[in-house]
C-alpha positions in Angstrom: -20.5 3.3 -18.1 -18.4 6.3 -19.1 -15.3 6.8 -21.2 -12.2 7.9 -19.5 -9.6 9.5 -21.7 -5.8 9.0 -21.4 -5.2 12.1 -19.4 -7.0 10.4 -16.4 -4.6 7.4 -16.8 -1.6 9.8 -16.6 -3.1 11.4 -13.5 -3.6 8.0 -11.9 0.0 7.1 -12.6 1.2 10.3 -10.9 -1.1 9.7 -7.9 0.2 6.1 -7.5 3.8 7.3 -7.7 3.3 10.0 -5.1 1.6 7.5 -2.8 4.4 5.0 -3.3 7.0 7.6 -2.3 5.1 8.7 0.7 4.2 5.2 2.0 7.7 3.7 1.6 9.6 6.6 3.2 7.0 6.6 5.9 7.6 2.8 6.5 11.4 3.4 6.7 10.9 6.2 9.1 8.6 4.0 11.2 11.3 1.4 11.8 12.9 3.8 14.3 9.9 3.3 16.6 10.1 -0.5 16.7 12.4 -0.8 19.7 10.1 1.4 21.8 6.5 0.3 20.8 7.1 -2.7 18.6 5.7 -3.2 15.0 2.1 -3.6 16.2 2.4 -0.4 18.2 3.6 1.5 15.2 0.9 0.0 13.0 -1.7 1.0 15.6 -0.5 4.6 15.8 -0.3 4.9 12.0 -3.8 3.6 11.3 -5.5 5.3 14.3 -4.1 8.7 13.6 -5.0 8.3 9.9 -8.6 7.4 10.9 -8.9 10.4 13.2 -7.5 12.7 10.4 -10.0 11.3 7.9 -12.9 11.6 10.3 -12.1 15.2 11.0 -11.8 15.9 7.2 -15.1 14.3 6.4 -16.9 15.9 9.3 -16.1 19.3 7.8 -17.7 18.1 4.6 -20.9 17.1 6.3 -20.6 13.3 6.7 -23.5 12.0 8.8 -23.7 8.5 10.3 -27.5 8.5 9.9 -27.1 8.7 6.1 -25.0 5.6 6.1 -27.5 3.4 7.9 -29.5 3.1 4.7 -26.5 1.9 2.8 -25.6 -1.2 4.8 -24.2 -3.2 1.8 -21.9 -0.3 0.8 -20.8 0.1 4.4 -20.0 -3.6 4.7 -17.8 -3.4 1.6 -15.9 -0.5 3.2 -15.6 -2.4 6.5 -14.2 -5.5 4.6 -11.8 -3.1 3.0 -10.8 -1.9 6.4 -10.2 -5.4 7.8 -8.0 -6.3 4.9 -6.2 -2.9 5.2 -5.6 -3.4 8.9 -4.3 -6.9 8.5 -2.0 -5.8 5.6 -0.5 -3.1 7.7 0.0 -5.3 10.8 1.7 -8.1 8.9 3.8 -5.7 6.8 5.3 -4.0 9.9 5.9 -7.4 11.6 7.8 -8.3 8.4 10.0 -5.3 8.2 10.9 -5.6 11.8 12.5 -8.9 10.9 13.8 -8.6 7.3 15.1 -5.6 5.1 12.5 -3.2 3.8 13.4 -3.8 0.1 13.2 -7.6 0.5 9.9 -7.3 2.4 8.3 -5.1 -0.3 9.6 -7.5 -3.0 8.0 -10.5 -1.4 4.8 -8.5 -0.7 4.6 -7.5 -4.4 3.2 -11.0 -5.3 -0.2 -9.6 -4.4 -0.6 -6.7 -6.9 1.4 -8.7 -9.5 -1.2 -11.5 -9.2 -4.0 -9.0 -9.7 -2.3 -7.7 -12.8 -1.8 -11.1 -14.4 -5.0 -12.8 -13.5 -7.1 -9.8 -14.5 -5.4 -9.2 -17.9 -6.9 -9.8 -21.3 -4.3 -7.9 -23.5 -0.9 -9.2 -24.6 0.7 -5.8 -23.9 -0.3 -6.1 -20.2 1.4 -9.4 -19.9 4.6 -7.8 -21.4 4.7 -5.1 -18.7 3.7 -7.6 -16.0 6.6 -9.8 -17.2 9.1 -6.9 -17.0 7.9 -6.1 -13.4 7.9 -9.8 -12.5 11.5 -10.3 -13.9 12.6 -7.3 -11.8 11.1 -8.8 -8.7 12.6 -12.2 -9.4 16.1 -10.7 -9.9 15.7 -8.7 -6.7 14.5 -11.8 -4.9 17.2 -14.0 -6.3 20.0 -11.8 -5.0 18.4 -10.3 -1.9 16.2 -13.2 -0.8 17.4 -16.6 -1.9 21.0 -15.6 -2.0 21.0 -14.9 1.7 18.2 -17.3 2.8 20.2 -18.5 5.8 20.4 -15.0 7.2 16.7 -14.1 6.8 14.0 -14.6 9.4 11.6 -17.0 7.7 8.8 -15.7 10.0 9.4 -12.2 8.5 9.2 -13.7 5.0 5.9 -15.4 5.9 4.5 -12.1 7.2 5.5 -10.4 3.9 3.6 -13.1 2.0 0.5 -12.6 4.1 0.8 -8.8 3.5 1.0 -9.5 -0.2 -2.2 -11.5 -0.2 -3.9 -8.7 1.7 -2.5 -6.2 -0.8 -4.3 -8.0 -3.6 -7.5 -7.8 -1.6 -6.8 -4.2 -0.8 -6.7 -3.3 -4.5 -10.0 -5.0 -5.3 -11.9 -3.7 -2.2 -10.4 -0.2 -2.5 -11.8 0.0 -6.0 -15.2 -1.4 -4.9 -15.4 1.1 -2.0 -14.3 4.0 -4.1 -17.1 3.4 -6.6 -19.7 3.2 -3.8 -18.7 6.4 -2.0 -17.8 9.8 -3.1 -14.5 11.5 -1.9 -12.8 9.8 1.0 -16.0 8.6 2.8 -15.4 4.9 2.0 -11.7 5.2 3.0 -12.7 6.8 6.3 -15.1 3.9 7.2 -12.3 1.5 6.2 -9.7 3.2 8.3 -11.9 3.2 11.4 -12.5 -0.6 10.8 -8.7 -1.1 10.4 -8.0 0.8 13.6 -10.4 -1.5 15.5 -8.5 -4.5 14.1 -5.0 -3.2 14.9 -5.4 -1.2 18.1 -5.7 -4.2 20.5 -2.5 -5.7 19.1 -0.8 -2.3 19.5 -1.8 -2.0 23.1 -0.6 -5.5 23.9 2.7 -4.8 22.1 3.5 -1.3 23.4 1.4 -0.9 26.6 1.6 2.7 28.1 4.6 3.6 25.9 2.0 4.1 23.1 0.7 7.2 24.8 4.1 9.0 25.4 3.9 12.5 23.8 7.1 12.0 21.7 5.9 8.7 20.4 2.5 10.1 19.6 4.1 13.0 17.6 6.2 10.6 15.5 3.2 8.3 15.1 1.2 11.2 13.6 3.9 11.9 11.0 4.1 8.2 10.1 0.3 8.1 9.8 0.2 11.0 7.4 3.1 9.7 5.3 2.1 6.0 5.3 -1.7 6.0 5.4 -3.8 9.2 5.0 -1.8 10.7 2.1 -1.1 7.6 0.0 -4.4 5.8 0.5 -6.3 8.9 -0.5 -4.2 9.2 -3.6 -4.7 5.5 -4.4 -8.5 5.7 -4.0 -8.7 8.6 -6.4 -6.4 6.7 -8.8 -8.6 3.5 -8.7 -11.5 5.6 -9.9 -9.6 6.4 -13.1 -8.0 3.0 -13.9 -8.9 -0.7 -13.5 -7.6 -2.8 -10.6 -5.4 -4.6 -13.1 -3.8 -1.4 -14.4 -3.4 -0.2 -10.8 -1.5 -3.4 -10.0 1.1 -2.7 -12.7 1.4 1.0 -11.6 2.2 -0.3 -8.1 5.3 -1.9 -9.5 7.0 1.4 -8.4 6.8 0.3 -4.8 9.9 -1.9 -4.7 11.8 1.0 -6.3 10.8 3.5 -3.7 11.3 0.9 -0.9 14.9 0.4 -1.9 15.5 4.2 -2.1 13.9 4.7 1.3 16.1 1.9 2.6 19.1 3.6 1.1 18.5 7.2 2.3 16.9 6.5 5.7 18.2 3.1 6.8 21.5 3.1 4.9 20.8 -0.1 3.0 23.0 0.2 -0.1 22.1 -1.2 -3.5 24.1 -3.9 -5.3 24.3 -4.2 -9.1 21.6 -6.8 -9.4 19.3 -4.6 -7.3 19.8 -1.7 -9.7 19.0 -3.9 -12.6 15.9 -5.1 -10.9 14.7 -1.6 -10.2 15.3 -0.5 -13.8 13.1 -3.4 -15.1 10.4 -2.4 -12.6 10.5 1.2 -13.8 10.3 0.1 -17.4 7.2 -1.9 -16.6 5.6 1.1 -14.9 6.6 3.5 -17.7 5.4 1.2 -20.4 2.1 0.6 -18.7 1.5 4.4 -18.1 2.5 5.3 -21.7 0.2 2.7 -23.4 -2.7 3.4 -21.1 -2.4 7.1 -21.9 -2.8 6.3 -25.6 -6.0 4.3 -25.4 -9.3 4.9 -23.8 -10.2 2.9 -20.6 -13.7 2.1 -19.6 -14.7 2.7 -16.0 -18.0 1.7 -14.6 
C-alpha cells in the first residue's frame, strides 16, 4: 500500500471534470447522427473508433498479445469491464434518443451515487453525497416527474440500466487500472465493448454506417466521448477510491445540461439552475476535503 497526498486528489478532480466536459458535449453532438444511423449505430461508431485509436496508441508502446496470455485473470477483468462499458454506452444512447440529455444523465446518475453512498464510511462523504443527491432529486422532480406524461418510459428505463452499468463501470475500471499500466486495460475493455455493440450497430444502421461523412463524424464523437474521457477517468481512479470517484462524477449532470443548452438548445429553468448549483457544491466540497487529507491507494 502507498500513501497518496492531496495533490493527487486535486489532479483526479481535474481529470474527471475534463472527462465529463468531453463526454457530455460528445453525447450532445452525437444526437445529430441518430436520424441517419440510429442510437446503436452511433454507439458502435464511438466505441469501435475509440478501440482502434487505443490499439494504435498501445502498439506504439510495445503492447504484445503474447504477454497477455499469461495474465488470464487480469484480462478477464478487463473484458468484464468492456462488456459493462459497451452495455452502458448502448443503453445510454438509446435513452437520449427518447428523452432529453439532462434528464437521461440525471436518471443515469443513480449508479455512481449508489457507489458513493454504499462505499462510504465517513460522515463528511454522506454530506457531499446528500448535496449531490438533493440536486439530482430537484432536477428529477422538475424535469422528470413534472412532465412524466410527456416522457418516453422506455427511454427512462434505458437510462436506469445505463446507471446500473455506470456503477459497475466505476468498480471494474478501478480494478482494471490497478492490474494494467497505462491504457492497456482500457484498450482490452474497449475491444470487448466494440464486440458487444457492433452487431447492434450494423442491424440499426446497415450500410449507412460506412458512409465517409458518417465515419468522419463518428471519429470525432469517439474521441470526445470515449478515448479522451475514459483515459482521464482511468488515470483518476488510480489516485482516488471508487467512492470518491463517484462523488466527483456528480459534475456530469451539470455538463450534460450545459451541452444540452449550447448544442441542443435545451434551456434551463430556475429549479434546474438550483439543482446544478447543489451538484457543484457537492463536487467542490468533496475535492476540497479530499485534498486536505491523505488517501490510501492499494
